[in-house]
N, CA, C and O atoms as a GROMACS GRO file, in nm:
protein
  476
    1UNK      N    1   0.060  -2.086  -0.382
    1UNK     CA    2   0.033  -2.093  -0.525
    1UNK      C    3   0.032  -1.950  -0.581
    1UNK      O    4  -0.019  -1.858  -0.518
    2UNK      N    5   0.088  -1.935  -0.700
    2UNK     CA    6   0.091  -1.803  -0.764
    2UNK      C    7  -0.051  -1.751  -0.782
    2UNK      O    8  -0.143  -1.825  -0.818
    3UNK      N    9  -0.066  -1.624  -0.759
    3UNK     CA   10  -0.196  -1.560  -0.772
    3UNK      C   11  -0.277  -1.560  -0.644
    3UNK      O   12  -0.366  -1.476  -0.628
    4UNK      N   13  -0.249  -1.651  -0.554
    4UNK     CA   14  -0.324  -1.662  -0.429
    4UNK      C   15  -0.256  -1.578  -0.320
    4UNK      O   16  -0.134  -1.573  -0.314
    5UNK      N   17  -0.334  -1.513  -0.233
    5UNK     CA   18  -0.274  -1.436  -0.123
    5UNK      C   19  -0.186  -1.525  -0.035
    5UNK      O   20  -0.217  -1.642  -0.011
    6UNK      N   21  -0.077  -1.468   0.011
    6UNK     CA   22   0.016  -1.538   0.099
    6UNK      C   23   0.008  -1.476   0.238
    6UNK      O   24   0.019  -1.355   0.252
    7UNK      N   25  -0.012  -1.558   0.340
    7UNK     CA   26  -0.030  -1.506   0.475
    7UNK      C   27   0.096  -1.440   0.530
    7UNK      O   28   0.088  -1.359   0.622
    8UNK      N   29   0.213  -1.474   0.475
    8UNK     CA   30   0.338  -1.417   0.526
    8UNK      C   31   0.392  -1.304   0.437
    8UNK      O   32   0.507  -1.263   0.453
    9UNK      N   33   0.311  -1.254   0.345
    9UNK     CA   34   0.356  -1.152   0.250
    9UNK      C   35   0.311  -1.012   0.294
    9UNK      O   36   0.192  -0.986   0.310
   10UNK      N   37   0.407  -0.924   0.313
   10UNK     CA   38   0.381  -0.785   0.352
   10UNK      C   39   0.285  -0.717   0.255
   10UNK      O   40   0.189  -0.652   0.298
   11UNK      N   41   0.309  -0.731   0.125
   11UNK     CA   42   0.226  -0.661   0.028
   11UNK      C   43   0.085  -0.721   0.018
   11UNK      O   44  -0.011  -0.648  -0.005
   12UNK      N   45   0.072  -0.852   0.036
   12UNK     CA   46  -0.063  -0.912   0.041
   12UNK      C   47  -0.140  -0.853   0.158
   12UNK      O   48  -0.260  -0.829   0.147
   13UNK      N   49  -0.072  -0.828   0.269
   13UNK     CA   50  -0.137  -0.769   0.386
   13UNK      C   51  -0.175  -0.624   0.363
   13UNK      O   52  -0.272  -0.575   0.422
   14UNK      N   53  -0.100  -0.553   0.278
   14UNK     CA   54  -0.138  -0.416   0.241
   14UNK      C   55  -0.263  -0.422   0.153
   14UNK      O   56  -0.354  -0.340   0.170
   15UNK      N   57  -0.268  -0.517   0.060
   15UNK     CA   58  -0.387  -0.532  -0.026
   15UNK      C   59  -0.512  -0.555   0.058
   15UNK      O   60  -0.616  -0.496   0.031
   16UNK      N   61  -0.502  -0.640   0.161
   16UNK     CA   62  -0.619  -0.670   0.245
   16UNK      C   63  -0.641  -0.568   0.356
   16UNK      O   64  -0.736  -0.579   0.432
   17UNK      N   65  -0.554  -0.468   0.365
   17UNK     CA   66  -0.559  -0.361   0.465
   17UNK      C   67  -0.528  -0.411   0.606
   17UNK      O   68  -0.563  -0.346   0.704
   18UNK      N   69  -0.462  -0.527   0.616
   18UNK     CA   70  -0.417  -0.575   0.747
   18UNK      C   71  -0.295  -0.497   0.794
   18UNK      O   72  -0.268  -0.492   0.914
   19UNK      N   73  -0.223  -0.437   0.702
   19UNK     CA   74  -0.110  -0.348   0.733
   19UNK      C   75  -0.140  -0.216   0.664
   19UNK      O   76  -0.174  -0.215   0.545
   20UNK      N   77  -0.128  -0.104   0.736
   20UNK     CA   78  -0.159   0.025   0.675
   20UNK      C   79  -0.052   0.069   0.576
   20UNK      O   80   0.066   0.034   0.589
   21UNK      N   81  -0.094   0.146   0.478
   21UNK     CA   82  -0.005   0.208   0.382
   21UNK      C   83  -0.072   0.336   0.333
   21UNK      O   84  -0.194   0.350   0.342
   22UNK      N   85   0.008   0.427   0.280
   22UNK     CA   86  -0.045   0.549   0.223
   22UNK      C   87  -0.078   0.520   0.076
   22UNK      O   88   0.007   0.532  -0.012
   23UNK      N   89  -0.202   0.480   0.054
   23UNK     CA   90  -0.246   0.440  -0.080
   23UNK      C   91  -0.279   0.565  -0.161
   23UNK      O   92  -0.352   0.653  -0.115
   24UNK      N   93  -0.223   0.572  -0.283
   24UNK     CA   94  -0.244   0.687  -0.369
   24UNK      C   95  -0.333   0.656  -0.489
   24UNK      O   96  -0.393   0.746  -0.547
   25UNK      N   97  -0.343   0.528  -0.526
   25UNK     CA   98  -0.430   0.484  -0.636
   25UNK      C   99  -0.470   0.340  -0.609
   25UNK      O  100  -0.398   0.264  -0.544
   26UNK      N  101  -0.586   0.303  -0.662
   26UNK     CA  102  -0.628   0.164  -0.656
   26UNK      C  103  -0.718   0.136  -0.775
   26UNK      O  104  -0.803   0.218  -0.810
   27UNK      N  105  -0.698   0.021  -0.835
   27UNK     CA  106  -0.784  -0.024  -0.944
   27UNK      C  107  -0.839  -0.161  -0.906
   27UNK      O  108  -0.815  -0.209  -0.796
   28UNK      N  109  -0.910  -0.222  -0.996
   28UNK     CA  110  -0.964  -0.356  -0.968
   28UNK      C  111  -0.853  -0.458  -0.948
   28UNK      O  112  -0.873  -0.558  -0.878
   29UNK      N  113  -0.736  -0.435  -1.009
   29UNK     CA  114  -0.629  -0.535  -1.005
   29UNK      C  115  -0.500  -0.487  -0.940
   29UNK      O  116  -0.408  -0.567  -0.921
   30UNK      N  117  -0.491  -0.359  -0.904
   30UNK     CA  118  -0.365  -0.305  -0.850
   30UNK      C  119  -0.389  -0.214  -0.729
   30UNK      O  120  -0.499  -0.164  -0.707
   31UNK      N  121  -0.282  -0.195  -0.653
   31UNK     CA  122  -0.279  -0.096  -0.545
   31UNK      C  123  -0.147  -0.021  -0.558
   31UNK      O  124  -0.043  -0.082  -0.583
   32UNK      N  125  -0.150   0.110  -0.542
   32UNK     CA  126  -0.030   0.193  -0.546
   32UNK      C  127  -0.020   0.268  -0.414
   32UNK      O  128  -0.116   0.329  -0.368
   33UNK      N  129   0.100   0.263  -0.354
   33UNK     CA  130   0.119   0.327  -0.224
   33UNK      C  131   0.260   0.382  -0.213
   33UNK      O  132   0.351   0.338  -0.284
   34UNK      N  133   0.277   0.478  -0.124
   34UNK     CA  134   0.408   0.542  -0.105
   34UNK      C  135   0.506   0.446  -0.038
   34UNK      O  136   0.471   0.373   0.055
   35UNK      N  137   0.629   0.446  -0.088
   35UNK     CA  138   0.734   0.364  -0.030
   35UNK      C  139   0.771   0.421   0.106
   35UNK      O  140   0.780   0.543   0.122
   36UNK      N  141   0.791   0.334   0.206
   36UNK     CA  142   0.825   0.382   0.340
   36UNK      C  143   0.971   0.422   0.351
   36UNK      O  144   1.011   0.483   0.450
   37UNK      N  145   1.052   0.390   0.250
   37UNK     CA  146   1.193   0.429   0.246
   37UNK      C  147   1.222   0.492   0.110
   37UNK      O  148   1.292   0.434   0.028
   38UNK      N  149   1.166   0.612   0.085
   38UNK     CA  150   1.174   0.670  -0.049
   38UNK      C  151   1.316   0.700  -0.094
   38UNK      O  152   1.400   0.748  -0.017
   39UNK      N  153   1.342   0.669  -0.221
   39UNK     CA  154   1.472   0.693  -0.283
   39UNK      C  155   1.469   0.812  -0.377
   39UNK      O  156   1.567   0.840  -0.446
   40UNK      N  157   1.357   0.882  -0.380
   40UNK     CA  158   1.338   1.002  -0.462
   40UNK      C  159   1.226   1.082  -0.398
   40UNK      O  160   1.149   1.028  -0.318
   41UNK      N  161   1.214   1.211  -0.433
   41UNK     CA  162   1.104   1.289  -0.376
   41UNK      C  163   0.967   1.226  -0.399
   41UNK      O  164   0.878   1.238  -0.314
   42UNK      N  165   0.950   1.161  -0.512
   42UNK     CA  166   0.829   1.084  -0.537
   42UNK      C  167   0.871   0.939  -0.555
   42UNK      O  168   0.948   0.907  -0.645
   43UNK      N  169   0.820   0.851  -0.469
   43UNK     CA  170   0.854   0.708  -0.477
   43UNK      C  171   0.730   0.629  -0.437
   43UNK      O  172   0.696   0.620  -0.319
   44UNK      N  173   0.664   0.573  -0.537
   44UNK     CA  174   0.539   0.500  -0.517
   44UNK      C  175   0.558   0.358  -0.570
   44UNK      O  176   0.618   0.338  -0.676
   45UNK      N  177   0.506   0.262  -0.497
   45UNK     CA  178   0.507   0.123  -0.541
   45UNK      C  179   0.372   0.088  -0.600
   45UNK      O  180   0.268   0.125  -0.544
   46UNK      N  181   0.372   0.018  -0.712
   46UNK     CA  182   0.249  -0.030  -0.774
   46UNK      C  183   0.256  -0.182  -0.773
   46UNK      O  184   0.350  -0.241  -0.827
   47UNK      N  185   0.157  -0.246  -0.710
   47UNK     CA  186   0.157  -0.391  -0.697
   47UNK      C  187   0.029  -0.450  -0.756
   47UNK      O  188  -0.076  -0.386  -0.755
   48UNK      N  189   0.038  -0.572  -0.807
   48UNK     CA  190  -0.086  -0.642  -0.841
   48UNK      C  191  -0.152  -0.690  -0.713
   48UNK      O  192  -0.083  -0.722  -0.616
   49UNK      N  193  -0.283  -0.695  -0.711
   49UNK     CA  194  -0.352  -0.748  -0.593
   49UNK      C  195  -0.327  -0.898  -0.578
   49UNK      O  196  -0.322  -0.949  -0.467
   50UNK      N  197  -0.311  -0.966  -0.689
   50UNK     CA  198  -0.279  -1.109  -0.685
   50UNK      C  199  -0.132  -1.126  -0.652
   50UNK      O  200  -0.049  -1.044  -0.693
   51UNK      N  201  -0.099  -1.230  -0.578
   51UNK     CA  202   0.040  -1.254  -0.538
   51UNK      C  203   0.116  -1.331  -0.645
   51UNK      O  204   0.080  -1.443  -0.682
   52UNK      N  205   0.222  -1.270  -0.692
   52UNK     CA  206   0.324  -1.334  -0.774
   52UNK      C  207   0.456  -1.290  -0.716
   52UNK      O  208   0.471  -1.173  -0.680
   53UNK      N  209   0.554  -1.379  -0.704
   53UNK     CA  210   0.676  -1.345  -0.631
   53UNK      C  211   0.764  -1.240  -0.698
   53UNK      O  212   0.843  -1.174  -0.631
   54UNK      N  213   0.753  -1.223  -0.830
   54UNK     CA  214   0.837  -1.126  -0.898
   54UNK      C  215   0.774  -1.088  -1.032
   54UNK      O  216   0.673  -1.145  -1.072
   55UNK      N  217   0.836  -0.992  -1.100
   55UNK     CA  218   0.781  -0.942  -1.226
   55UNK      C  219   0.775  -1.050  -1.333
   55UNK      O  220   0.680  -1.056  -1.410
   56UNK      N  221   0.877  -1.136  -1.339
   56UNK     CA  222   0.880  -1.241  -1.441
   56UNK      C  223   0.764  -1.339  -1.422
   56UNK      O  224   0.698  -1.377  -1.519
   57UNK      N  225   0.739  -1.380  -1.299
   57UNK     CA  226   0.630  -1.474  -1.274
   57UNK      C  227   0.494  -1.407  -1.296
   57UNK      O  228   0.400  -1.473  -1.339
   58UNK      N  229   0.484  -1.279  -1.267
   58UNK     CA  230   0.360  -1.206  -1.295
   58UNK      C  231   0.334  -1.201  -1.445
   58UNK      O  232   0.223  -1.229  -1.490
   59UNK      N  233   0.435  -1.167  -1.522
   59UNK     CA  234   0.418  -1.157  -1.668
   59UNK      C  235   0.381  -1.292  -1.728
   59UNK      O  236   0.297  -1.299  -1.818
   60UNK      N  237   0.442  -1.400  -1.678
   60UNK     CA  238   0.411  -1.534  -1.730
   60UNK      C  239   0.274  -1.583  -1.684
   60UNK      O  240   0.202  -1.646  -1.761
   61UNK      N  241   0.239  -1.554  -1.558
   61UNK     CA  242   0.116  -1.608  -1.501
   61UNK      C  243  -0.008  -1.527  -1.528
   61UNK      O  244  -0.118  -1.582  -1.535
   62UNK      N  245   0.008  -1.396  -1.544
   62UNK     CA  246  -0.108  -1.309  -1.566
   62UNK      C  247  -0.064  -1.186  -1.645
   62UNK      O  248  -0.047  -1.078  -1.588
   63UNK      N  249  -0.045  -1.202  -1.776
   63UNK     CA  250   0.003  -1.090  -1.857
   63UNK      C  251  -0.083  -0.965  -1.846
   63UNK      O  252  -0.031  -0.854  -1.852
   64UNK      N  253  -0.215  -0.980  -1.830
   64UNK     CA  254  -0.301  -0.863  -1.818
   64UNK      C  255  -0.272  -0.787  -1.688
   64UNK      O  256  -0.269  -0.664  -1.689
   65UNK      N  257  -0.250  -0.858  -1.579
   65UNK     CA  258  -0.216  -0.792  -1.453
   65UNK      C  259  -0.082  -0.721  -1.464
   65UNK      O  260  -0.065  -0.613  -1.408
   66UNK      N  261   0.013  -0.781  -1.536
   66UNK     CA  262   0.142  -0.715  -1.558
   66UNK      C  263   0.121  -0.584  -1.635
   66UNK      O  264   0.181  -0.482  -1.602
   67UNK      N  265   0.037  -0.588  -1.736
   67UNK     CA  266   0.006  -0.467  -1.812
   67UNK      C  267  -0.065  -0.365  -1.724
   67UNK      O  268  -0.039  -0.245  -1.734
   68UNK      N  269  -0.154  -0.412  -1.638
   68UNK     CA  270  -0.224  -0.322  -1.546
   68UNK      C  271  -0.127  -0.250  -1.454
   68UNK      O  272  -0.143  -0.130  -1.428
   69UNK      N  273  -0.026  -0.321  -1.404
   69UNK     CA  274   0.076  -0.259  -1.317
   69UNK      C  275   0.146  -0.147  -1.393
   69UNK      O  276   0.163  -0.037  -1.339
   70UNK      N  277   0.186  -0.173  -1.516
   70UNK     CA  278   0.255  -0.069  -1.594
   70UNK      C  279   0.163   0.049  -1.627
   70UNK      O  280   0.207   0.164  -1.622
   71UNK      N  281   0.038   0.021  -1.661
   71UNK     CA  282  -0.057   0.130  -1.687
   71UNK      C  283  -0.078   0.216  -1.563
   71UNK      O  284  -0.079   0.339  -1.571
   72UNK      N  285  -0.094   0.151  -1.449
   72UNK     CA  286  -0.111   0.226  -1.323
   72UNK      C  287   0.014   0.306  -1.290
   72UNK      O  288   0.005   0.417  -1.238
   73UNK      N  289   0.132   0.250  -1.319
   73UNK     CA  290   0.257   0.324  -1.294
   73UNK      C  291   0.256   0.455  -1.373
   73UNK      O  292   0.296   0.559  -1.321
   74UNK      N  293   0.211   0.451  -1.497
   74UNK     CA  294   0.200   0.573  -1.577
   74UNK      C  295   0.101   0.672  -1.519
   74UNK      O  296   0.124   0.792  -1.521
   75UNK      N  297  -0.011   0.621  -1.468
   75UNK     CA  298  -0.112   0.709  -1.406
   75UNK      C  299  -0.059   0.768  -1.276
   75UNK      O  300  -0.087   0.885  -1.245
   76UNK      N  301   0.016   0.690  -1.200
   76UNK     CA  302   0.080   0.744  -1.078
   76UNK      C  303   0.174   0.857  -1.117
   76UNK      O  304   0.172   0.963  -1.054
   77UNK      N  305   0.255   0.836  -1.219
   77UNK     CA  306   0.348   0.940  -1.263
   77UNK      C  307   0.273   1.068  -1.301
   77UNK      O  308   0.317   1.178  -1.268
   78UNK      N  309   0.161   1.053  -1.370
   78UNK     CA  310   0.081   1.170  -1.407
   78UNK      C  311   0.025   1.238  -1.282
   78UNK      O  312   0.031   1.360  -1.270
   79UNK      N  313  -0.029   1.159  -1.188
   79UNK     CA  314  -0.082   1.215  -1.064
   79UNK      C  315   0.025   1.289  -0.985
   79UNK      O  316  -0.002   1.391  -0.921
   80UNK      N  317   0.148   1.236  -0.989
   80UNK     CA  318   0.260   1.294  -0.915
   80UNK      C  319   0.326   1.410  -0.990
   80UNK      O  320   0.423   1.468  -0.942
   81UNK      N  321   0.273   1.443  -1.108
   81UNK     CA  322   0.325   1.552  -1.192
   81UNK      C  323   0.468   1.526  -1.238
   81UNK      O  324   0.551   1.617  -1.240
   82UNK      N  325   0.496   1.402  -1.275
   82UNK     CA  326   0.630   1.362  -1.317
   82UNK      C  327   0.645   1.349  -1.468
   82UNK      O  328   0.756   1.329  -1.517
   83UNK      N  329   0.537   1.359  -1.542
   83UNK     CA  330   0.545   1.329  -1.685
   83UNK      C  331   0.626   1.433  -1.762
   83UNK      O  332   0.686   1.398  -1.864
   84UNK      N  333   0.629   1.555  -1.720
   84UNK     CA  334   0.706   1.658  -1.791
   84UNK      C  335   0.856   1.646  -1.766
   84UNK      O  336   0.936   1.664  -1.857
   85UNK      N  337   0.893   1.616  -1.642
   85UNK     CA  338   1.035   1.612  -1.606
   85UNK      C  339   1.096   1.473  -1.621
   85UNK      O  340   1.218   1.459  -1.627
   86UNK      N  341   1.013   1.371  -1.628
   86UNK     CA  342   1.059   1.234  -1.644
   86UNK      C  343   1.054   1.156  -1.514
   86UNK      O  344   1.056   1.213  -1.405
   87UNK      N  345   1.048   1.027  -1.529
   87UNK     CA  346   1.041   0.938  -1.414
   87UNK      C  347   1.097   0.802  -1.454
   87UNK      O  348   1.119   0.774  -1.571
   88UNK      N  349   1.119   0.720  -1.356
   88UNK     CA  350   1.172   0.587  -1.378
   88UNK      C  351   1.076   0.485  -1.319
   88UNK      O  352   1.021   0.504  -1.211
   89UNK      N  353   1.056   0.375  -1.393
   89UNK     CA  354   0.981   0.261  -1.342
   89UNK      C  355   1.083   0.147  -1.328
   89UNK      O  356   1.150   0.111  -1.425
   90UNK      N  357   1.094   0.092  -1.207
   90UNK     CA  358   1.191  -0.014  -1.179
   90UNK      C  359   1.116  -0.138  -1.131
   90UNK      O  360   1.030  -0.130  -1.043
   91UNK      N  361   1.151  -0.251  -1.189
   91UNK     CA  362   1.097  -0.381  -1.145
   91UNK      C  363   1.216  -0.469  -1.111
   91UNK      O  364   1.279  -0.527  -1.201
   92UNK      N  365   1.248  -0.481  -0.984
   92UNK     CA  366   1.358  -0.566  -0.940
   92UNK      C  367   1.308  -0.710  -0.933
   92UNK      O  368   1.200  -0.736  -0.881
   93UNK      N  369   1.387  -0.803  -0.986
   93UNK     CA  370   1.349  -0.944  -0.982
   93UNK      C  371   1.465  -1.023  -0.923
   93UNK      O  372   1.569  -1.040  -0.986
   94UNK      N  373   1.445  -1.072  -0.801
   94UNK     CA  374   1.545  -1.151  -0.731
   94UNK      C  375   1.626  -1.069  -0.633
   94UNK      O  376   1.645  -0.949  -0.650
   95UNK      N  377   1.673  -1.137  -0.529
   95UNK     CA  378   1.751  -1.071  -0.424
   95UNK      C  379   1.875  -1.004  -0.479
   95UNK      O  380   1.913  -0.896  -0.433
   96UNK      N  381   1.940  -1.066  -0.576
   96UNK     CA  382   2.061  -1.008  -0.635
   96UNK      C  383   2.037  -0.877  -0.707
   96UNK      O  384   2.130  -0.799  -0.727
   97UNK      N  385   1.913  -0.852  -0.745
   97UNK     CA  386   1.876  -0.726  -0.812
   97UNK      C  387   1.821  -0.624  -0.714
   97UNK      O  388   1.783  -0.514  -0.754
   98UNK      N  389   1.816  -0.660  -0.586
   98UNK     CA  390   1.768  -0.566  -0.485
   98UNK      C  391   1.624  -0.589  -0.442
   98UNK      O  392   1.571  -0.509  -0.365
   99UNK      N  393   1.559  -0.694  -0.489
   99UNK     CA  394   1.422  -0.720  -0.446
   99UNK      C  395   1.425  -0.768  -0.302
   99UNK      O  396   1.495  -0.864  -0.268
  100UNK      N  397   1.347  -0.701  -0.216
  100UNK     CA  398   1.344  -0.738  -0.074
  100UNK      C  399   1.207  -0.790  -0.030
  100UNK      O  400   1.197  -0.861   0.069
  101UNK      N  401   1.102  -0.755  -0.103
  101UNK     CA  402   0.968  -0.809  -0.078
  101UNK      C  403   0.932  -0.892  -0.200
  101UNK      O  404   0.929  -0.840  -0.312
  102UNK      N  405   0.905  -1.019  -0.179
  102UNK     CA  406   0.886  -1.110  -0.291
  102UNK      C  407   0.738  -1.122  -0.328
  102UNK      O  408   0.677  -1.229  -0.322
  103UNK      N  409   0.685  -1.006  -0.367
  103UNK     CA  410   0.553  -0.986  -0.427
  103UNK      C  411   0.582  -0.888  -0.540
  103UNK      O  412   0.635  -0.779  -0.514
  104UNK      N  413   0.550  -0.923  -0.662
  104UNK     CA  414   0.582  -0.838  -0.777
  104UNK      C  415   0.541  -0.693  -0.749
  104UNK      O  416   0.433  -0.667  -0.696
  105UNK      N  417   0.629  -0.600  -0.784
  105UNK     CA  418   0.597  -0.459  -0.767
  105UNK      C  419   0.685  -0.372  -0.856
  105UNK      O  420   0.798  -0.407  -0.889
  106UNK      N  421   0.629  -0.260  -0.895
  106UNK     CA  422   0.700  -0.160  -0.974
  106UNK      C  423   0.722  -0.038  -0.888
  106UNK      O  424   0.630   0.009  -0.820
  107UNK      N  425   0.844   0.014  -0.889
  107UNK     CA  426   0.877   0.139  -0.823
  107UNK      C  427   0.859   0.250  -0.925
  107UNK      O  428   0.914   0.242  -1.036
  108UNK      N  429   0.785   0.354  -0.891
  108UNK     CA  430   0.775   0.474  -0.973
  108UNK      C  431   0.852   0.582  -0.900
  108UNK      O  432   0.814   0.624  -0.790
  109UNK      N  433   0.962   0.627  -0.960
  109UNK     CA  434   1.053   0.722  -0.896
  109UNK      C  435   1.064   0.848  -0.980
  109UNK      O  436   1.073   0.841  -1.103
  110UNK      N  437   1.062   0.963  -0.915
  110UNK     CA  438   1.079   1.089  -0.987
  110UNK      C  439   1.096   1.205  -0.893
  110UNK      O  440   1.095   1.190  -0.771
  111UNK      N  441   1.111   1.321  -0.952
  111UNK     CA  442   1.127   1.443  -0.872
  111UNK      C  443   1.273   1.480  -0.850
  111UNK      O  444   1.302   1.576  -0.779
  112UNK      N  445   1.364   1.405  -0.909
  112UNK     CA  446   1.507   1.437  -0.906
  112UNK      C  447   1.571   1.379  -1.031
  112UNK      O  448   1.511   1.297  -1.100
  113UNK      N  449   1.691   1.422  -1.058
  113UNK     CA  450   1.764   1.366  -1.172
  113UNK      C  451   1.794   1.219  -1.151
  113UNK      O  452   1.821   1.176  -1.038
  114UNK      N  453   1.788   1.144  -1.256
  114UNK     CA  454   1.819   1.000  -1.251
  114UNK      C  455   1.942   0.975  -1.337
  114UNK      O  456   1.945   1.013  -1.454
  115UNK      N  457   2.041   0.912  -1.280
  115UNK     CA  458   2.163   0.880  -1.354
  115UNK      C  459   2.153   0.740  -1.414
  115UNK      O  460   2.077   0.655  -1.366
  116UNK      N  461   2.230   0.716  -1.521
  116UNK     CA  462   2.239   0.582  -1.577
  116UNK      C  463   2.386   0.548  -1.600
  116UNK      O  464   2.458   0.628  -1.661
  117UNK      N  465   2.431   0.437  -1.555
  117UNK     CA  466   2.356   0.338  -1.480
  117UNK      C  467   2.327   0.387  -1.339
  117UNK      O  468   2.397   0.474  -1.287
  118UNK      N  469   2.223   0.330  -1.276
  118UNK     CA  470   2.188   0.373  -1.141
  118UNK      C  471   2.299   0.341  -1.042
  118UNK      O  472   2.374   0.245  -1.059
  119UNK      N  473   2.308   0.426  -0.937
  119UNK     CA  474   2.404   0.418  -0.828
  119UNK      C  475   2.476   0.294  -0.820
  119UNK      O  476   2.560   0.277  -0.731
   0.00000   0.00000   0.00000
């Protein structure tokens, strides 16, 4: 069920600390941690603690948690000193868009030039 922890979800296990991660921020509703396969010098994932399979279901099911993810992404960018040079927030939804872990998450990327459209 949406919002409930999933026993087979990698990110739910990071929330419960059953799987280690390099956590850089945590709020009542979110956890932010370094990506294990960084695509930029700074690459942090921000996830809601509640399980939703993608950004669209998070926004529909818990709009406040979706807002919390975006607010935390901005705070991560500030902590990472990315606000002056710029950063990208990416929310992939669906396998065709590159989503590989089906727990809503935002990628905060920075520390290098970003091209548009992306690679």
